[in-house]
PDB file of N, CA, C and O in Angstrom:
ATOM      1  N   MET A   1     -63.720 131.485  92.259  1.00  0.00           N
ATOM      2  CA  MET A   1     -64.149 132.736  92.854  1.00  0.00           C
ATOM      3  C   MET A   1     -63.172 133.841  92.500  1.00  0.00           C
ATOM      4  O   MET A   1     -61.982 133.609  92.286  1.00  0.00           O
ATOM      5  N   SER A   2     -63.693 135.011  92.447  1.00  0.00           N
ATOM      6  CA  SER A   2     -62.886 136.170  92.110  1.00  0.00           C
ATOM      7  C   SER A   2     -62.030 136.597  93.304  1.00  0.00           C
ATOM      8  O   SER A   2     -62.401 136.365  94.454  1.00  0.00           O
ATOM      9  N   TRP A   3     -60.900 137.214  93.027  1.00  0.00           N
ATOM     10  CA  TRP A   3     -60.027 137.732  94.077  1.00  0.00           C
ATOM     11  C   TRP A   3     -60.720 138.809  94.890  1.00  0.00           C
ATOM     12  O   TRP A   3     -60.379 139.043  96.049  1.00  0.00           O
ATOM     13  N   ARG A   4     -61.691 139.459  94.277  1.00  0.00           N
ATOM     14  CA  ARG A   4     -62.417 140.525  94.960  1.00  0.00           C
ATOM     15  C   ARG A   4     -63.096 140.006  96.234  1.00  0.00           C
ATOM     16  O   ARG A   4     -63.101 140.693  97.256  1.00  0.00           O
ATOM     17  N   PHE A   5     -63.662 138.810  96.177  1.00  0.00           N
ATOM     18  CA  PHE A   5     -64.325 138.239  97.347  1.00  0.00           C
ATOM     19  C   PHE A   5     -63.343 137.945  98.475  1.00  0.00           C
ATOM     20  O   PHE A   5     -63.665 138.128  99.649  1.00  0.00           O
ATOM     21  N   TYR A   6     -62.143 137.488  98.118  1.00  0.00           N
ATOM     22  CA  TYR A   6     -61.122 137.235  99.135  1.00  0.00           C
ATOM     23  C   TYR A   6     -60.692 138.538  99.804  1.00  0.00           C
ATOM     24  O   TYR A   6     -60.530 138.587 101.023  1.00  0.00           O
ATOM     25  N   TRP A   7     -60.507 139.584  99.017  1.00  0.00           N
ATOM     26  CA  TRP A   7     -60.105 140.877  99.590  1.00  0.00           C
ATOM     27  C   TRP A   7     -61.203 141.464 100.468  1.00  0.00           C
ATOM     28  O   TRP A   7     -60.916 142.023 101.526  1.00  0.00           O
ATOM     29  N   ILE A   8     -62.450 141.342 100.040  1.00  0.00           N
ATOM     30  CA  ILE A   8     -63.561 141.855 100.847  1.00  0.00           C
ATOM     31  C   ILE A   8     -63.644 141.087 102.165  1.00  0.00           C
ATOM     32  O   ILE A   8     -63.840 141.692 103.219  1.00  0.00           O
ATOM     33  N   SER A   9     -63.499 139.765 102.119  1.00  0.00           N
ATOM     34  CA  SER A   9     -63.530 138.970 103.345  1.00  0.00           C
ATOM     35  C   SER A   9     -62.387 139.348 104.272  1.00  0.00           C
ATOM     36  O   SER A   9     -62.579 139.471 105.482  1.00  0.00           O
ATOM     37  N   PHE A  10     -61.200 139.532 103.709  1.00  0.00           N
ATOM     38  CA  PHE A  10     -60.045 139.931 104.507  1.00  0.00           C
ATOM     39  C   PHE A  10     -60.271 141.281 105.168  1.00  0.00           C
ATOM     40  O   PHE A  10     -59.960 141.454 106.346  1.00  0.00           O
ATOM     41  N   LEU A  11     -60.802 142.231 104.428  1.00  0.00           N
ATOM     42  CA  LEU A  11     -61.033 143.565 104.981  1.00  0.00           C
ATOM     43  C   LEU A  11     -62.108 143.550 106.063  1.00  0.00           C
ATOM     44  O   LEU A  11     -61.992 144.269 107.057  1.00  0.00           O
ATOM     45  N   VAL A  12     -63.149 142.743 105.884  1.00  0.00           N
ATOM     46  CA  VAL A  12     -64.197 142.644 106.912  1.00  0.00           C
ATOM     47  C   VAL A  12     -63.609 142.089 108.207  1.00  0.00           C
ATOM     48  O   VAL A  12     -63.869 142.622 109.286  1.00  0.00           O
ATOM     49  N   VAL A  13     -62.819 141.022 108.106  1.00  0.00           N
ATOM     50  CA  VAL A  13     -62.200 140.433 109.296  1.00  0.00           C
ATOM     51  C   VAL A  13     -61.241 141.432 109.940  1.00  0.00           C
ATOM     52  O   VAL A  13     -61.227 141.575 111.163  1.00  0.00           O
ATOM     53  N   LEU A  14     -60.451 142.115 109.140  1.00  0.00           N
ATOM     54  CA  LEU A  14     -59.482 143.073 109.677  1.00  0.00           C
ATOM     55  C   LEU A  14     -60.171 144.237 110.386  1.00  0.00           C
ATOM     56  O   LEU A  14     -59.770 144.612 111.487  1.00  0.00           O
ATOM     57  N   VAL A  15     -61.193 144.804 109.772  1.00  0.00           N
ATOM     58  CA  VAL A  15     -61.894 145.941 110.372  1.00  0.00           C
ATOM     59  C   VAL A  15     -62.599 145.523 111.662  1.00  0.00           C
ATOM     60  O   VAL A  15     -62.524 146.234 112.664  1.00  0.00           O
ATOM     61  N   LEU A  16     -63.278 144.384 111.646  1.00  0.00           N
ATOM     62  CA  LEU A  16     -63.936 143.903 112.864  1.00  0.00           C
ATOM     63  C   LEU A  16     -62.927 143.621 113.970  1.00  0.00           C
ATOM     64  O   LEU A  16     -63.183 143.915 115.137  1.00  0.00           O
ATOM     65  N   THR A  17     -61.779 143.050 113.606  1.00  0.00           N
ATOM     66  CA  THR A  17     -60.744 142.758 114.598  1.00  0.00           C
ATOM     67  C   THR A  17     -60.203 144.041 115.211  1.00  0.00           C
ATOM     68  O   THR A  17     -60.032 144.123 116.427  1.00  0.00           O
ATOM     69  N   ILE A  18     -59.936 145.031 114.388  1.00  0.00           N
ATOM     70  CA  ILE A  18     -59.408 146.298 114.903  1.00  0.00           C
ATOM     71  C   ILE A  18     -60.431 146.993 115.784  1.00  0.00           C
ATOM     72  O   ILE A  18     -60.075 147.536 116.830  1.00  0.00           O
ATOM     73  N   LEU A  19     -61.690 146.987 115.382  1.00  0.00           N
ATOM     74  CA  LEU A  19     -62.725 147.623 116.203  1.00  0.00           C
ATOM     75  C   LEU A  19     -62.893 146.925 117.554  1.00  0.00           C
ATOM     76  O   LEU A  19     -62.964 147.581 118.593  1.00  0.00           O
ATOM     77  N   ILE A  20     -62.954 145.609 117.533  1.00  0.00           N
ATOM     78  CA  ILE A  20     -63.126 144.871 118.784  1.00  0.00           C
ATOM     79  C   ILE A  20     -61.891 145.035 119.673  1.00  0.00           C
ATOM     80  O   ILE A  20     -62.016 145.185 120.888  1.00  0.00           O
ATOM     81  N   SER A  21     -60.701 145.007 119.069  1.00  0.00           N
ATOM     82  CA  SER A  21     -59.482 145.194 119.846  1.00  0.00           C
ATOM     83  C   SER A  21     -59.424 146.580 120.465  1.00  0.00           C
ATOM     84  O   SER A  21     -58.946 146.742 121.588  1.00  0.00           O
ATOM     85  N   TRP A  22     -59.906 147.573 119.742  1.00  0.00           N
ATOM     86  CA  TRP A  22     -59.911 148.939 120.265  1.00  0.00           C
ATOM     87  C   TRP A  22     -60.891 149.065 121.437  1.00  0.00           C
ATOM     88  O   TRP A  22     -60.587 149.706 122.443  1.00  0.00           O
ATOM     89  N   VAL A  23     -62.069 148.447 121.295  1.00  0.00           N
ATOM     90  CA  VAL A  23     -63.062 148.511 122.367  1.00  0.00           C
ATOM     91  C   VAL A  23     -62.573 147.751 123.602  1.00  0.00           C
ATOM     92  O   VAL A  23     -62.742 148.224 124.726  1.00  0.00           O
ATOM     93  N   LYS A  24     -61.971 146.585 123.401  1.00  0.00           N
ATOM     94  CA  LYS A  24     -61.495 145.785 124.525  1.00  0.00           C
ATOM     95  C   LYS A  24     -60.154 146.271 125.067  1.00  0.00           C
ATOM     96  O   LYS A  24     -59.696 145.776 126.097  1.00  0.00           O
ATOM     97  N   GLN A  25     -59.520 147.223 124.402  1.00  0.00           N
ATOM     98  CA  GLN A  25     -58.218 147.766 124.804  1.00  0.00           C
ATOM     99  C   GLN A  25     -57.153 146.674 124.903  1.00  0.00           C
ATOM    100  O   GLN A  25     -56.445 146.579 125.905  1.00  0.00           O
ATOM    101  N   THR A  26     -57.044 145.849 123.855  1.00  0.00           N
ATOM    102  CA  THR A  26     -56.015 144.813 123.849  1.00  0.00           C
ATOM    103  C   THR A  26     -54.661 145.457 123.619  1.00  0.00           C
ATOM    104  O   THR A  26     -54.551 146.447 122.897  1.00  0.00           O
ATOM    105  N   ARG A  27     -53.643 144.900 124.227  1.00  0.00           N
ATOM    106  CA  ARG A  27     -52.306 145.487 124.165  1.00  0.00           C
ATOM    107  C   ARG A  27     -51.278 144.612 123.472  1.00  0.00           C
ATOM    108  O   ARG A  27     -50.385 145.128 122.800  1.00  0.00           O
ATOM    109  N   THR A  28     -51.383 143.311 123.619  1.00  0.00           N
ATOM    110  CA  THR A  28     -50.343 142.436 123.087  1.00  0.00           C
ATOM    111  C   THR A  28     -50.770 141.826 121.756  1.00  0.00           C
ATOM    112  O   THR A  28     -51.946 141.830 121.392  1.00  0.00           O
ATOM    113  N   ARG A  29     -49.781 141.307 121.048  1.00  0.00           N
ATOM    114  CA  ARG A  29     -50.059 140.644 119.773  1.00  0.00           C
ATOM    115  C   ARG A  29     -50.915 139.403 119.970  1.00  0.00           C
ATOM    116  O   ARG A  29     -51.800 139.112 119.166  1.00  0.00           O
ATOM    117  N   LYS A  30     -50.642 138.676 121.046  1.00  0.00           N
ATOM    118  CA  LYS A  30     -51.397 137.454 121.309  1.00  0.00           C
ATOM    119  C   LYS A  30     -52.881 137.765 121.485  1.00  0.00           C
ATOM    120  O   LYS A  30     -53.728 137.061 120.936  1.00  0.00           O
ATOM    121  N   GLU A  31     -53.201 138.802 122.237  1.00  0.00           N
ATOM    122  CA  GLU A  31     -54.601 139.194 122.423  1.00  0.00           C
ATOM    123  C   GLU A  31     -55.231 139.603 121.097  1.00  0.00           C
ATOM    124  O   GLU A  31     -56.374 139.246 120.814  1.00  0.00           O
ATOM    125  N   PHE A  32     -54.481 140.359 120.279  1.00  0.00           N
ATOM    126  CA  PHE A  32     -54.983 140.809 118.980  1.00  0.00           C
ATOM    127  C   PHE A  32     -55.295 139.618 118.085  1.00  0.00           C
ATOM    128  O   PHE A  32     -56.352 139.577 117.455  1.00  0.00           O
ATOM    129  N   PHE A  33     -54.382 138.646 118.023  1.00  0.00           N
ATOM    130  CA  PHE A  33     -54.600 137.496 117.156  1.00  0.00           C
ATOM    131  C   PHE A  33     -55.684 136.570 117.698  1.00  0.00           C
ATOM    132  O   PHE A  33     -56.349 135.882 116.923  1.00  0.00           O
ATOM    133  N   MET A  34     -55.870 136.542 119.002  1.00  0.00           N
ATOM    134  CA  MET A  34     -56.991 135.772 119.561  1.00  0.00           C
ATOM    135  C   MET A  34     -58.317 136.409 119.148  1.00  0.00           C
ATOM    136  O   MET A  34     -59.273 135.701 118.831  1.00  0.00           O
ATOM    137  N   VAL A  35     -58.378 137.737 119.150  1.00  0.00           N
ATOM    138  CA  VAL A  35     -59.584 138.425 118.687  1.00  0.00           C
ATOM    139  C   VAL A  35     -59.813 138.128 117.214  1.00  0.00           C
ATOM    140  O   VAL A  35     -60.947 137.891 116.798  1.00  0.00           O
ATOM    141  N   MET A  36     -58.732 138.140 116.410  1.00  0.00           N
ATOM    142  CA  MET A  36     -58.850 137.860 114.981  1.00  0.00           C
ATOM    143  C   MET A  36     -59.339 136.431 114.755  1.00  0.00           C
ATOM    144  O   MET A  36     -60.166 136.190 113.876  1.00  0.00           O
ATOM    145  N   LEU A  37     -58.837 135.495 115.536  1.00  0.00           N
ATOM    146  CA  LEU A  37     -59.274 134.104 115.414  1.00  0.00           C
ATOM    147  C   LEU A  37     -60.753 133.972 115.751  1.00  0.00           C
ATOM    148  O   LEU A  37     -61.489 133.272 115.054  1.00  0.00           O
ATOM    149  N   LYS A  38     -61.191 134.635 116.808  1.00  0.00           N
ATOM    150  CA  LYS A  38     -62.601 134.558 117.197  1.00  0.00           C
ATOM    151  C   LYS A  38     -63.507 135.198 116.146  1.00  0.00           C
ATOM    152  O   LYS A  38     -64.590 134.683 115.866  1.00  0.00           O
ATOM    153  N   VAL A  39     -63.074 136.312 115.565  1.00  0.00           N
ATOM    154  CA  VAL A  39     -63.854 136.960 114.511  1.00  0.00           C
ATOM    155  C   VAL A  39     -63.962 136.043 113.297  1.00  0.00           C
ATOM    156  O   VAL A  39     -65.043 135.878 112.731  1.00  0.00           O
ATOM    157  N   THR A  40     -62.843 135.450 112.902  1.00  0.00           N
ATOM    158  CA  THR A  40     -62.839 134.554 111.748  1.00  0.00           C
ATOM    159  C   THR A  40     -63.733 133.340 111.982  1.00  0.00           C
ATOM    160  O   THR A  40     -64.531 132.972 111.121  1.00  0.00           O
ATOM    161  N   LEU A  41     -63.594 132.723 113.153  1.00  0.00           N
ATOM    162  CA  LEU A  41     -64.434 131.556 113.455  1.00  0.00           C
ATOM    163  C   LEU A  41     -65.908 131.945 113.545  1.00  0.00           C
ATOM    164  O   LEU A  41     -66.779 131.174 113.142  1.00  0.00           O
ATOM    165  N   GLY A  42     -66.185 133.122 114.065  1.00  0.00           N
ATOM    166  CA  GLY A  42     -67.568 133.585 114.132  1.00  0.00           C
ATOM    167  C   GLY A  42     -68.175 133.777 112.752  1.00  0.00           C
ATOM    168  O   GLY A  42     -69.316 133.381 112.510  1.00  0.00           O
ATOM    169  N   LEU A  43     -67.413 134.386 111.846  1.00  0.00           N
ATOM    170  CA  LEU A  43     -67.923 134.593 110.486  1.00  0.00           C
ATOM    171  C   LEU A  43     -68.083 133.275 109.741  1.00  0.00           C
ATOM    172  O   LEU A  43     -69.032 133.108 108.975  1.00  0.00           O
ATOM    173  N   VAL A  44     -67.169 132.344 109.958  1.00  0.00           N
ATOM    174  CA  VAL A  44     -67.299 131.016 109.337  1.00  0.00           C
ATOM    175  C   VAL A  44     -68.534 130.311 109.891  1.00  0.00           C
ATOM    176  O   VAL A  44     -69.277 129.671 109.146  1.00  0.00           O
ATOM    177  N   GLY A  45     -68.749 130.430 111.196  1.00  0.00           N
ATOM    178  CA  GLY A  45     -69.935 129.832 111.809  1.00  0.00           C
ATOM    179  C   GLY A  45     -71.224 130.407 111.267  1.00  0.00           C
ATOM    180  O   GLY A  45     -72.183 129.675 111.023  1.00  0.00           O
ATOM    181  N   VAL A  46     -71.251 131.712 111.078  1.00  0.00           N
ATOM    182  CA  VAL A  46     -72.443 132.355 110.502  1.00  0.00           C
ATOM    183  C   VAL A  46     -72.668 131.860 109.075  1.00  0.00           C
ATOM    184  O   VAL A  46     -73.800 131.585 108.678  1.00  0.00           O
ATOM    185  N   GLY A  47     -71.585 131.750 108.309  1.00  0.00           N
ATOM    186  CA  GLY A  47     -71.705 131.254 106.935  1.00  0.00           C
ATOM    187  C   GLY A  47     -72.247 129.840 106.879  1.00  0.00           C
ATOM    188  O   GLY A  47     -73.153 129.545 106.099  1.00  0.00           O
ATOM    189  N   PHE A  48     -71.686 128.954 107.716  1.00  0.00           N
ATOM    190  CA  PHE A  48     -72.171 127.571 107.750  1.00  0.00           C
ATOM    191  C   PHE A  48     -73.608 127.513 108.257  1.00  0.00           C
ATOM    192  O   PHE A  48     -74.396 126.685 107.801  1.00  0.00           O
ATOM    193  N   GLY A  49     -73.947 128.382 109.190  1.00  0.00           N
ATOM    194  CA  GLY A  49     -75.320 128.427 109.685  1.00  0.00           C
ATOM    195  C   GLY A  49     -76.304 128.814 108.596  1.00  0.00           C
ATOM    196  O   GLY A  49     -77.387 128.237 108.498  1.00  0.00           O
ATOM    197  N   LEU A  50     -75.933 129.789 107.779  1.00  0.00           N
ATOM    198  CA  LEU A  50     -76.809 130.201 106.682  1.00  0.00           C
ATOM    199  C   LEU A  50     -76.964 129.105 105.632  1.00  0.00           C
ATOM    200  O   LEU A  50     -78.059 128.882 105.117  1.00  0.00           O
ATOM    201  N   VAL A  51     -75.871 128.428 105.321  1.00  0.00           N
ATOM    202  CA  VAL A  51     -75.948 127.325 104.353  1.00  0.00           C
ATOM    203  C   VAL A  51     -76.800 126.194 104.924  1.00  0.00           C
ATOM    204  O   VAL A  51     -77.620 125.613 104.213  1.00  0.00           O
ATOM    205  N   GLY A  52     -76.607 125.883 106.203  1.00  0.00           N
ATOM    206  CA  GLY A  52     -77.414 124.837 106.836  1.00  0.00           C
ATOM    207  C   GLY A  52     -78.886 125.186 106.864  1.00  0.00           C
ATOM    208  O   GLY A  52     -79.739 124.330 106.629  1.00  0.00           O
ATOM    209  N   LEU A  53     -79.190 126.453 107.153  1.00  0.00           N
ATOM    210  CA  LEU A  53     -80.577 126.903 107.152  1.00  0.00           C
ATOM    211  C   LEU A  53     -81.191 126.792 105.760  1.00  0.00           C
ATOM    212  O   LEU A  53     -82.342 126.381 105.616  1.00  0.00           O
ATOM    213  N   SER A  54     -80.425 127.157 104.744  1.00  0.00           N
ATOM    214  CA  SER A  54     -80.972 127.054 103.386  1.00  0.00           C
ATOM    215  C   SER A  54     -81.216 125.600 103.000  1.00  0.00           C
ATOM    216  O   SER A  54     -82.209 125.293 102.341  1.00  0.00           O
ATOM    217  N   LYS A  55     -80.306 124.689 103.409  1.00  0.00           N
ATOM    218  CA  LYS A  55     -80.513 123.265 103.126  1.00  0.00           C
ATOM    219  C   LYS A  55     -81.745 122.740 103.870  1.00  0.00           C
ATOM    220  O   LYS A  55     -82.503 121.934 103.330  1.00  0.00           O
ATOM    221  N   LEU A  56     -81.938 123.195 105.099  1.00  0.00           N
ATOM    222  CA  LEU A  56     -83.114 122.790 105.868  1.00  0.00           C
ATOM    223  C   LEU A  56     -84.398 123.269 105.192  1.00  0.00           C
ATOM    224  O   LEU A  56     -85.384 122.535 105.130  1.00  0.00           O
ATOM    225  N   LEU A  57     -84.382 124.489 104.691  1.00  0.00           N
ATOM    226  CA  LEU A  57     -85.558 125.017 103.993  1.00  0.00           C
ATOM    227  C   LEU A  57     -85.863 124.216 102.730  1.00  0.00           C
ATOM    228  O   LEU A  57     -87.028 124.040 102.375  1.00  0.00           O
ATOM    229  N   VAL A  58     -84.826 123.730 102.051  1.00  0.00           N
ATOM    230  CA  VAL A  58     -85.031 122.894 100.865  1.00  0.00           C
ATOM    231  C   VAL A  58     -85.638 121.559 101.282  1.00  0.00           C
ATOM    232  O   VAL A  58     -86.575 121.081 100.641  1.00  0.00           O
ATOM    233  N   VAL A  59     -85.118 120.951 102.346  1.00  0.00           N
ATOM    234  CA  VAL A  59     -85.624 119.653 102.805  1.00  0.00           C
ATOM    235  C   VAL A  59     -87.079 119.777 103.241  1.00  0.00           C
ATOM    236  O   VAL A  59     -87.881 118.883 102.970  1.00  0.00           O
ATOM    237  N   LEU A  60     -87.427 120.864 103.906  1.00  0.00           N
ATOM    238  CA  LEU A  60     -88.796 121.055 104.363  1.00  0.00           C
ATOM    239  C   LEU A  60     -89.748 121.470 103.245  1.00  0.00           C
ATOM    240  O   LEU A  60     -90.960 121.535 103.448  1.00  0.00           O
ATOM    241  N   GLY A  61     -89.195 121.750 102.062  1.00  0.00           N
ATOM    242  CA  GLY A  61     -90.021 122.107 100.928  1.00  0.00           C
ATOM    243  C   GLY A  61     -90.454 123.565 100.903  1.00  0.00           C
ATOM    244  O   GLY A  61     -91.359 123.932 100.153  1.00  0.00           O
ATOM    245  N   ILE A  62     -89.819 124.391 101.712  1.00  0.00           N
ATOM    246  CA  ILE A  62     -90.174 125.805 101.752  1.00  0.00           C
ATOM    247  C   ILE A  62     -89.527 126.576 100.601  1.00  0.00           C
ATOM    248  O   ILE A  62     -90.110 127.512 100.053  1.00  0.00           O
ATOM    249  N   SER A  63     -88.299 126.159 100.247  1.00  0.00           N
ATOM    250  CA  SER A  63     -87.613 126.823  99.122  1.00  0.00           C
ATOM    251  C   SER A  63     -87.188 125.756  98.118  1.00  0.00           C
ATOM    252  O   SER A  63     -87.260 124.557  98.388  1.00  0.00           O
ATOM    253  N   LYS A  64     -86.747 126.223  96.961  1.00  0.00           N
ATOM    254  CA  LYS A  64     -86.327 125.308  95.909  1.00  0.00           C
ATOM    255  C   LYS A  64     -84.826 125.076  95.998  1.00  0.00           C
ATOM    256  O   LYS A  64     -84.092 125.873  96.583  1.00  0.00           O
ATOM    257  N   SER A  65     -84.386 123.974  95.408  1.00  0.00           N
ATOM    258  CA  SER A  65     -82.973 123.664  95.367  1.00  0.00           C
ATOM    259  C   SER A  65     -82.241 124.750  94.585  1.00  0.00           C
ATOM    260  O   SER A  65     -82.773 125.273  93.606  1.00  0.00           O
ATOM    261  N   GLY A  66     -81.052 125.085  95.001  1.00  0.00           N
ATOM    262  CA  GLY A  66     -80.295 126.149  94.361  1.00  0.00           C
ATOM    263  C   GLY A  66     -80.545 127.487  95.009  1.00  0.00           C
ATOM    264  O   GLY A  66     -80.184 128.525  94.454  1.00  0.00           O
ATOM    265  N   PHE A  67     -81.166 127.479  96.193  1.00  0.00           N
ATOM    266  CA  PHE A  67     -81.488 128.698  96.916  1.00  0.00           C
ATOM    267  C   PHE A  67     -80.227 129.491  97.244  1.00  0.00           C
ATOM    268  O   PHE A  67     -80.216 130.716  97.116  1.00  0.00           O
ATOM    269  N   ILE A  68     -79.163 128.802  97.669  1.00  0.00           N
ATOM    270  CA  ILE A  68     -77.891 129.450  97.989  1.00  0.00           C
ATOM    271  C   ILE A  68     -76.869 129.147  96.906  1.00  0.00           C
ATOM    272  O   ILE A  68     -76.237 130.061  96.377  1.00  0.00           O
ATOM    273  N   PHE A  69     -76.701 127.874  96.571  1.00  0.00           N
ATOM    274  CA  PHE A  69     -75.687 127.480  95.579  1.00  0.00           C
ATOM    275  C   PHE A  69     -76.361 126.984  94.328  1.00  0.00           C
ATOM    276  O   PHE A  69     -75.685 126.605  93.372  1.00  0.00           O
TER     277      PHE A  69
END
């Protein structure tokens, strides 16, 4: 994978973390990093959910193999 994808992922997590921290008015580093952890786990969960959904669609015969990968 290109470095560009890593930088884009990092920036998405950072921007979402800063926005959520600003809305929740977090003050300490621990709170900030807990928000960052939740954002990261949420995005990973969404990614795995999309891959799982695409695999399910292949198994059900709705889409062809190679739909995502």
